[in-house]
Rosetta silent file (secondary structure, phi, psi, omega in degrees, C-alpha in Angstrom):
SEQUENCE: XXXXXXXXXXXXXXXXXXXXXXXXXXXXXXXXXXXXXXXXXXXXXXXXXXXXXXXXXXXXXXXXXXXXXXXXXXXXXXXXXXXXXXXXXXXXXXXXXXXXXX
SCORE:     score description
SCORE:     0.000 S_00000001
   1 L     0.000  138.760 -178.359  -18.634   49.750  -35.486 S_00000001
   2 E  -114.986  134.196  177.501  -19.766   46.141  -35.864 S_00000001
   3 L   -64.016  128.936  175.584  -21.713   44.742  -38.847 S_00000001
   4 L   -67.986  -30.157 -177.964  -25.190   43.738  -37.741 S_00000001
   5 L   -82.307  -47.108 -177.821  -25.222   41.061  -40.382 S_00000001
   6 L   -99.171  -13.555 -178.286  -21.759   39.481  -40.087 S_00000001
   7 L    67.792   13.869  176.671  -20.875   40.619  -36.561 S_00000001
   8 L   -89.061  151.061  179.630  -17.411   41.632  -37.814 S_00000001
   9 E   -74.189  124.008  179.804  -15.698   44.819  -36.721 S_00000001
  10 L   -88.555  -43.409  173.881  -15.979   47.315  -39.605 S_00000001
  11 L  -162.836  161.861  175.718  -13.892   50.039  -38.032 S_00000001
  12 L  -120.693  155.796  178.303  -12.862   51.358  -34.645 S_00000001
  13 E  -143.101  136.915  175.018  -12.751   54.882  -33.341 S_00000001
  14 E  -108.967  134.653  179.643  -11.188   56.285  -30.219 S_00000001
  15 E  -132.501  155.882  174.137  -12.724   59.495  -28.860 S_00000001
  16 E  -147.774  155.153  174.091  -12.124   61.894  -26.058 S_00000001
  17 E  -108.018  129.816 -179.373  -13.719   65.133  -24.879 S_00000001
  18 E  -131.705  149.828  172.308  -11.304   67.929  -24.132 S_00000001
  19 E  -105.192  127.347  178.423  -11.648   71.509  -22.978 S_00000001
  20 E  -125.304  110.789 -173.544   -9.487   73.985  -24.872 S_00000001
  21 L    65.888 -127.536  177.859   -9.847   77.503  -23.509 S_00000001
  22 L  -101.008   12.893 -177.946  -13.556   77.981  -22.932 S_00000001
  23 E  -112.846  153.063  177.496  -14.621   75.466  -25.628 S_00000001
  24 E  -111.273  134.429  179.744  -15.271   71.703  -25.488 S_00000001
  25 E  -124.945  143.016  170.390  -14.160   69.499  -28.326 S_00000001
  26 E   -94.326  117.349 -178.629  -14.911   65.923  -29.351 S_00000001
  27 E  -109.422  118.748 -176.563  -11.620   64.502  -30.650 S_00000001
  28 E  -111.434  132.830  173.411  -11.865   61.427  -32.864 S_00000001
  29 E  -111.548  115.174 -179.068   -9.019   59.131  -33.811 S_00000001
  30 E  -123.199  152.244 -175.544  -10.045   56.880  -36.742 S_00000001
  31 L   -56.101  -39.584 -172.608   -7.960   54.400  -38.683 S_00000001
  32 L   -80.564   -5.098 -179.836   -8.279   56.103  -42.092 S_00000001
  33 L  -113.352  138.424  179.642   -7.011   59.506  -40.838 S_00000001
  34 L   -75.745  -26.949 -176.690   -3.376   60.192  -39.932 S_00000001
  35 L  -123.023  155.019  176.252   -4.359   63.000  -37.529 S_00000001
  36 L   -62.768  149.234  177.675   -7.178   63.418  -34.983 S_00000001
  37 E  -110.074  129.651 -179.099  -10.383   65.123  -36.155 S_00000001
  38 E  -109.460  143.797  179.016  -11.909   67.668  -33.805 S_00000001
  39 E  -129.999  124.079 -177.896  -15.577   68.662  -33.539 S_00000001
  40 E   -82.026  135.157  174.263  -16.564   71.689  -31.482 S_00000001
  41 E   -64.414  118.251 -177.206  -19.474   71.456  -29.039 S_00000001
  42 E  -115.829  -15.992  177.348  -22.111   73.764  -30.492 S_00000001
  43 E  -148.854  144.144  175.787  -25.279   72.766  -28.622 S_00000001
  44 E  -158.385  141.080  170.277  -25.938   71.089  -25.321 S_00000001
  45 L  -148.133 -166.618 -173.681  -28.884   70.549  -22.968 S_00000001
  46 L   -67.419  -17.761 -177.102  -29.900   67.906  -20.459 S_00000001
  47 L  -127.198    0.559 -174.477  -30.549   65.273  -23.164 S_00000001
  48 E  -149.741  143.356  171.925  -28.526   66.241  -26.220 S_00000001
  49 E  -135.748  133.249  179.109  -25.022   67.310  -27.300 S_00000001
  50 E  -121.483  128.114  178.030  -24.062   68.383  -30.814 S_00000001
  51 E  -115.115  138.408 -177.149  -20.487   68.575  -32.048 S_00000001
  52 E  -137.306  147.101  174.029  -19.630   70.148  -35.417 S_00000001
  53 L  -144.684   90.490 -177.661  -16.712   70.553  -37.833 S_00000001
  54 L   -64.235  -13.239 -178.347  -17.899   72.151  -41.133 S_00000001
  55 L   -92.752   -7.217  178.916  -14.441   71.699  -42.661 S_00000001
  56 L   -79.180  148.770 -178.602  -14.366   67.904  -42.264 S_00000001
  57 L   -63.809  -55.807  172.810  -15.177   65.711  -45.280 S_00000001
  58 L  -167.702  136.952   -4.313  -17.758   63.522  -43.477 S_00000001
  59 L   -81.784  163.548  172.675  -19.342   63.710  -41.037 S_00000001
  60 L  -100.654  -13.711  177.191  -19.600   67.418  -40.281 S_00000001
  61 E  -138.142  145.745  175.094  -21.863   66.864  -37.240 S_00000001
  62 E  -131.811  127.244 -176.936  -22.072   64.286  -34.509 S_00000001
  63 E  -126.502  135.672  173.096  -25.059   64.302  -32.161 S_00000001
  64 E  -117.997  133.835 -178.644  -25.734   62.281  -29.018 S_00000001
  65 E  -134.853  124.314  178.418  -29.238   62.193  -27.592 S_00000001
  66 E   -85.954  117.984 -177.036  -30.322   60.468  -24.394 S_00000001
  67 L   -86.262  161.767 -178.691  -33.746   58.924  -25.021 S_00000001
  68 L   -61.098  -26.166  179.375  -36.437   58.449  -22.386 S_00000001
  69 L   -73.261  -11.233 -178.237  -35.810   54.677  -22.579 S_00000001
  70 L    98.678   -7.081  179.055  -32.287   55.258  -21.343 S_00000001
  71 E   -77.805  149.278  174.206  -30.725   54.464  -24.728 S_00000001
  72 E  -104.094  120.672  179.610  -28.176   56.805  -26.229 S_00000001
  73 E   -97.054  121.878  174.735  -28.838   57.667  -29.872 S_00000001
  74 E  -105.130  129.567  177.522  -25.768   58.686  -31.886 S_00000001
  75 E  -129.544  129.386  173.410  -26.349   60.424  -35.193 S_00000001
  76 E  -113.194  145.639 -177.436  -23.679   61.537  -37.664 S_00000001
  77 E  -159.408  174.105  178.208  -24.472   63.679  -40.644 S_00000001
  78 E   148.773 -159.623 -177.942  -23.364   66.162  -43.191 S_00000001
  79 E  -112.716  130.262  175.013  -22.660   66.400  -46.930 S_00000001
  80 E  -135.104  127.841 -177.566  -20.565   63.788  -48.713 S_00000001
  81 L    52.152   44.880  177.206  -19.963   63.872  -52.462 S_00000001
  82 L    65.429   15.063  178.184  -22.496   66.726  -52.756 S_00000001
  83 E  -121.731  134.020  177.649  -25.241   64.620  -51.147 S_00000001
  84 E   -73.881  130.237 -176.605  -26.728   65.162  -47.723 S_00000001
  85 E  -135.465  149.629  166.784  -26.290   62.021  -45.557 S_00000001
  86 E  -159.821  155.729  171.450  -26.949   60.963  -41.996 S_00000001
  87 E  -152.517  155.302 -176.226  -27.307   57.803  -40.029 S_00000001
  88 E  -124.345  154.518  175.009  -28.078   56.907  -36.474 S_00000001
  89 E  -133.569  133.178 -179.838  -27.153   54.075  -34.099 S_00000001
  90 E  -110.282   26.607 -174.644  -29.076   53.133  -31.029 S_00000001
  91 E   -78.009   11.890 -177.372  -26.519   50.606  -29.830 S_00000001
  92 E  -115.987  118.444 -178.313  -25.790   52.322  -26.555 S_00000001
  93 E  -125.279  138.682 -178.687  -27.929   51.415  -23.559 S_00000001
  94 L  -130.433  142.547  172.681  -27.648   52.588  -20.002 S_00000001
  95 L   -87.498  174.406  178.116  -29.469   51.576  -16.819 S_00000001
  96 H   -54.178  -44.198 -176.317  -30.651   53.948  -14.152 S_00000001
  97 H   -64.206  -21.988  179.451  -27.455   53.404  -12.160 S_00000001
  98 H   -83.428  -18.282 -178.165  -25.377   54.506  -15.148 S_00000001
  99 L   -67.178  144.446  178.177  -27.110   57.902  -15.541 S_00000001
 100 L   -66.425  152.759  176.369  -25.266   60.904  -14.185 S_00000001
 101 L   -64.844  140.107 -179.378  -26.426   62.415  -10.902 S_00000001
 102 L   -95.940    0.000    0.000  -28.793   65.324  -11.439 S_00000001
């Protein structure tokens, strides 16, 4: 993630999608965690995918939504310090040529 104000890198995250058995998981490697964090795919349709891990401190859910404009909206949310929180980022844009074949 990059600060919009200072343009400095705030943190980095490496992610991968893996199939384990019949389930799909979003695996996140972040600097502040010693081990990868997994989020199970719980919802999917042609424009949205939701991954959840209710046992993680924050976030407990990660959602990606393909907007009509072609932008990809990423929203993370859950409960942190007994308060419900969420935030979204629209920093992902794709052209027609980048969209998967239907």
